[in-house]
C-alpha positions in Angstrom: 105.4 -28.5 209.5 104.3 -25.4 208.0 103.6 -26.1 204.8 101.5 -29.4 205.5 99.3 -26.6 207.6 99.4 -23.8 205.0 98.2 -26.6 202.6 95.3 -28.0 204.4 94.3 -24.2 205.4 94.4 -23.8 201.6 91.9 -26.7 200.9 89.7 -25.6 203.6 89.7 -22.0 202.1 89.3 -23.9 198.8 86.4 -25.9 199.7 84.9 -23.0 201.6 85.0 -21.2 198.2 83.2 -24.4 196.4 80.6 -24.1 199.1 80.3 -20.4 198.3 80.2 -20.7 194.9 77.5 -23.2 194.8 75.7 -21.5 197.4 75.9 -18.3 195.1 74.7 -20.2 192.3 71.8 -21.3 194.5 70.7 -18.0 195.4 71.6 -16.7 191.5 68.9 -19.4 190.4 66.6 -19.1 193.0 66.8 -15.2 192.6 66.4 -16.2 188.6 63.1 -18.5 189.2 62.1 -15.6 191.9 62.4 -13.0 188.2 60.7 -15.4 186.1 57.4 -15.7 189.3 57.6 -12.2 189.0 57.5 -11.6 185.3 54.6 -14.8 185.5 52.9 -12.6 188.3 53.0 -8.9 186.4 51.8 -10.9 182.8 48.8 -12.1 185.3 48.0 -9.3 186.3 48.5 -7.3 183.4 46.0 -10.4 182.1 43.6 -9.9 184.9 43.5 -6.3 184.5 43.0 -6.4 180.4 40.1 -8.8 181.3 38.4 -6.6 184.1 38.7 -3.6 181.8 36.9 -5.7 179.1 34.4 -7.0 181.6 33.9 -3.2 182.7 33.4 -2.2 179.2 31.0 -5.1 178.7 28.9 -4.3 182.0 29.1 -0.6 180.4 27.8 -2.1 177.2 25.1 -4.1 178.9 23.7 -0.9 180.6 24.0 0.7 177.3 22.3 -2.7 175.5 19.8 -1.7 177.7 18.3 1.9 177.7 18.6 0.9 173.9 16.5 -2.4 175.0 13.9 0.3 176.6 13.9 2.5 173.3 13.2 -0.3 171.5 10.2 -1.3 173.4 8.9 2.2 173.4 9.3 2.1 169.6 7.6 -1.1 169.5 5.0 0.0 171.9 4.2 3.2 169.2 4.3 0.4 166.5 1.6 -1.6 168.3 -0.8 1.1 169.2 -0.4 2.2 165.6 -1.3 -1.4 164.4 -3.9 -1.9 166.7 -5.9 1.6 165.5 -5.6 0.8 161.7 -6.8 -2.5 162.8 -9.8 -1.2 163.9 -10.2 1.1 161.2 -10.0 -1.6 159.1 -12.8 -3.4 161.2 -15.0 -0.6 160.7 -14.2 -0.4 157.1 -14.7 -4.2 156.6 -18.3 -3.9 158.8 -19.0 -0.8 156.7 -18.3 -2.4 153.5 -20.6 -5.2 154.4 -23.5 -3.0 155.1 -22.8 -1.4 151.4 -22.8 -5.0 149.9 -26.2 -5.9 151.5 -27.6 -2.5 150.4 -26.2 -3.3 146.8 -27.6 -6.7 146.7 -31.2 -4.8 147.5 -30.7 -2.6 145.0 -29.7 -4.7 142.5 -32.6 -6.7 143.6 -35.1 -4.0 143.4 -33.5 -3.3 139.7 -34.1 -6.8 138.7 -38.2 -6.8 139.9 -38.2 -3.6 138.0 -36.4 -5.0 135.0 -39.0 -7.9 135.0 -42.0 -5.2 135.7 -41.0 -3.6 132.6 -40.8 -6.4 130.4 -43.9 -7.7 131.4 -45.5 -4.2 130.8 -43.6 -4.6 127.4 -45.4 -7.6 126.9 -48.8 -6.6 128.1 -48.2 -3.3 125.5 -47.6 -6.1 122.5 -50.7 -7.8 123.6 -52.9 -4.3 123.8 -51.2 -4.0 120.3 -52.4 -7.4 119.2 -56.1 -7.1 120.6 -56.7 -3.5 119.1 -55.7 -4.7 115.9 -58.4 -7.8 116.4 -61.0 -5.2 117.6 -60.2 -2.9 114.2 -60.8 -5.9 112.2 -64.0 -7.1 114.1 -64.8 -3.2 113.5 -64.2 -3.4 110.0 -66.2 -6.9 109.5 -69.4 -4.7 111.6 -69.0 -1.8 109.2 -69.0 -4.0 106.1 -72.1 -5.5 107.6 -73.7 -2.6 108.6 -72.8 -1.5 105.0 -74.4 -4.8 103.1 -77.5 -4.1 105.2 -78.0 -0.6 104.2 -77.7 -1.9 100.8 -80.6 -4.4 101.6 -82.4 -2.2 103.4 -82.4 0.6 100.2 -83.2 -2.8 97.7 -85.9 -3.6 99.9 -87.4 -0.2 100.2 -87.2 -0.4 96.3 -88.9 -3.6 96.0 -91.5 -1.9 98.9 -92.2 0.6 96.8 -92.9 -1.3 93.7 -95.5 -3.3 95.4 -97.6 -0.2 96.1 -100.2 -0.6 99.0 -99.2 -3.9 100.1 -95.5 -2.9 100.7 -96.1 0.4 102.6 -95.5 -2.0 106.1 -92.4 -3.4 104.7 -90.6 0.0 103.6 -91.3 1.3 107.5 -89.3 -1.7 108.1 -86.8 -1.3 105.6 -86.1 2.7 106.0 -85.8 1.9 110.1 -83.2 -1.0 109.2 -81.4 1.9 107.0 -81.8 4.2 109.8 -80.3 1.5 112.0 -77.9 0.8 109.8 -76.8 3.9 109.4 -76.2 4.5 113.2 -74.1 1.3 113.4 -72.0 2.7 110.4 -71.6 6.3 112.3 -70.7 3.9 115.4 -68.1 2.1 113.9 -66.3 4.9 112.4 -66.0 6.6 115.6 -65.1 3.1 117.5 -62.3 3.1 114.6 -61.4 6.6 115.3 -61.2 5.7 119.1 -59.1 2.4 118.4 -57.0 4.7 116.2 -56.0 7.2 118.9 -55.9 3.8 121.7 -53.2 2.4 118.6 -51.1 5.0 118.6 -51.3 5.6 122.1 -50.7 2.2 122.4 -47.5 2.9 120.2 -46.1 5.6 122.1 -46.4 4.0 125.7 -45.2 0.9 124.0 -42.0 2.3 122.6 -41.8 4.1 126.3 -42.1 0.6 127.7 -39.0 -0.6 125.6 -36.8 2.0 126.1 -37.3 1.5 130.1 -36.9 -1.9 129.6 -33.7 -1.4 127.8 -32.1 1.0 129.9 -33.2 -1.1 133.0 -31.4 -3.8 131.4 -28.3 -1.7 131.2 -29.0 -0.2 134.8 -28.8 -3.7 136.0 -25.4 -4.9 133.6 -24.1 -2.0 135.3 -25.5 -2.2 138.5 -23.9 -6.1 138.4 -20.4 -4.7 137.2 -20.3 -2.0 140.3 -21.4 -5.2 142.6 -18.3 -7.4 141.2 -16.3 -4.2 141.7 -17.6 -3.6 145.1 -17.0 -7.4 146.4 -13.6 -7.3 145.1 -12.9 -4.0 147.1 -14.6 -6.2 150.6 -12.5 -9.4 149.5 -9.3 -6.7 149.3 -10.4 -4.9 153.0 -10.9 -8.4 154.1 -7.6 -9.3 153.2 -5.9 -6.2 154.6 -8.2 -6.3 157.7 -6.6 -9.9 158.1 -3.0 -9.1 157.2 -3.7 -6.2 160.1 -4.9 -9.1 162.3 -1.9 -10.8 162.2 0.7 -8.1 162.1 -0.9 -6.5 165.1 -0.9 -9.9 166.7 2.9 -10.4 165.7 3.2 -6.7 167.4 1.8 -7.0 170.3 3.8 -10.4 170.7 7.2 -9.3 170.1 6.4 -6.3 172.5 5.8 -9.1 175.1 9.0 -10.6 174.0 11.1 -7.5 174.5 9.3 -6.6 178.1 10.5 -10.1 178.9 13.7 -9.7 177.8 14.3 -6.5 179.4 13.2 -8.0 182.6 16.1 -10.8 182.5 18.3 -8.2 181.7 17.8 -6.4 184.8 18.2 -9.5 186.3 21.5 -10.0 184.5 22.6 -6.5 185.7 22.0 -7.3 189.1 23.9 -10.4 189.2 26.9 -8.2 187.5 26.8 -5.8 190.1 25.0 -2.8 187.8 21.7 -2.6 189.4 20.2 -2.8 193.0 16.6 -4.3 191.6 15.5 -5.9 194.0 13.5 -9.6 193.9 9.8 -8.2 195.4 10.1 -5.6 192.6 10.0 -7.8 189.4 6.8 -7.9 187.7 4.3 -10.9 188.3 3.6 -13.2 185.4 0.0 -11.9 185.5 1.2 -8.0 185.4 4.0 -7.9 182.7 2.1 -7.5 179.1 2.4 -10.8 178.1 0.2 -11.9 181.3 -2.0 -9.2 180.5 -2.0 -10.7 176.8 -2.7 -14.0 178.0 -5.1 -13.3 180.7 -7.4 -10.6 179.8 -5.9 -9.5 176.1 -6.6 -10.6 172.6 -4.4 -13.4 173.6 -7.1 -14.9 175.5 -10.0 -13.7 172.8 -8.6 -15.7 170.2 -7.0 -18.7 171.5 -8.8 -19.5 175.0 -9.5 -23.2 174.5 -6.2 -24.2 172.4 -3.7 -26.7 174.0 -0.8 -24.4 173.0 -2.5 -21.6 174.4 -2.7 -23.2 177.5 0.7 -24.5 177.5 2.2 -21.5 177.7 1.1 -20.3 181.4 3.5 -22.5 183.4 6.8 -22.0 181.6 5.9 -17.9 181.8 5.4 -18.3 185.6 8.8 -19.9 186.2 10.3 -17.5 184.0 9.2 -14.7 186.6 10.1 -17.4 189.3 13.4 -18.2 188.4 14.0 -14.6 187.7 13.4 -13.5 191.3 15.1 -16.5 192.7 18.3 -15.4 191.2 18.3 -12.0 192.3 17.3 -13.1 195.9 20.3 -15.7 195.7 22.7 -13.1 194.4 21.6 -10.8 197.5 22.4 -13.6 199.8 25.8 -14.8 198.2 24.8 -17.8 196.8 26.0 -17.3 193.5 25.6 -21.3 192.3 22.0 -20.9 193.1 21.8 -17.6 191.6 23.6 -18.9 188.2 21.3 -22.3 188.4 18.2 -19.9 188.5 19.3 -17.6 185.9 19.7 -20.5 183.4 16.2 -22.3 184.4 15.3 -18.9 183.8 16.6 -18.4 180.3 15.2 -22.3 179.4 11.4 -21.4 180.1 11.5 -18.2 178.4 12.9 -20.2 175.9 10.1 -22.4 175.7 7.5 -19.6 176.3 8.9 -18.3 172.7 8.9 -21.3 171.0 5.5 -22.1 171.8 4.2 -18.5 170.8 5.4 -18.5 167.7 4.0 -22.0 167.1 0.4 -20.9 168.6 0.9 -17.9 165.9 1.9 -20.2 163.1 -1.1 -22.4 162.9 -3.4 -18.9 162.3 
């Protein structure tokens, strides 16, 4: 009996030992599972810590990017101001070039008038030389007639002397005729001398007139060349002015884009917890640089009435509205609404940029 009792106790102990071993195995497995879970949690914490570190560095970089953006905006502002100044100078130069061009055109017209007058003077002097030549020929004829008359009067006096008393009256007439012929000869001689002096003076004046005309022709040719060069310079100045206009417009537009980007960055910084800017402190759509350009600046002056220009107003207004909504939703703890407003802010800003570039591209 003792043996059977001992055997039963041994079996009971064996069974108990089996249960203990099973429980020990279960505990060991639970311990191993717990250890694996602890390792997994440690790894997860490490990853979270790493991601947090990266996020912190990204946020720090975002802040530094904001400072860089501000400096870039300042530099762009200086560039825009410089281009605006050069644009004003180019416009002044273009206007002054226009006045010089008009003065040059007037001078060339005066030179052309003077050249025509000089040509007319040369022609008139040539005509005068021809007239004096004709007068000289006529004086020669008169002188010949005077000589013949004097000869005839001499012959008449001889015949009257032969006639004696009957030819006395005829002799007196012949004497008067001879005296008249002599005076006519003297007059023609004086006329010839005067004509000679006139011809000499006419030749001198004619030579001067021809030289003046030639000088006028040369001066007119040089003036035409100078005018052509001036027109080329004016065209170049016009091209430069147009290029400066376009560059100034682009710089103003990019500066406005940078300011919009700066405002969006502020919104991102608020949502990232890096800034405590309030929605009320953001500029209205009429107060930012783009709004000033649109409502009262060069944009209004150059593009008012254009369809593309008018289409910019609504999305630009929405950019500012959604920026304020994103900050306000973040303040109230409505993360989903803040992110939705952020997305709408970005999409409308992209619409504004696209329309702006399309507007400038049509210039």
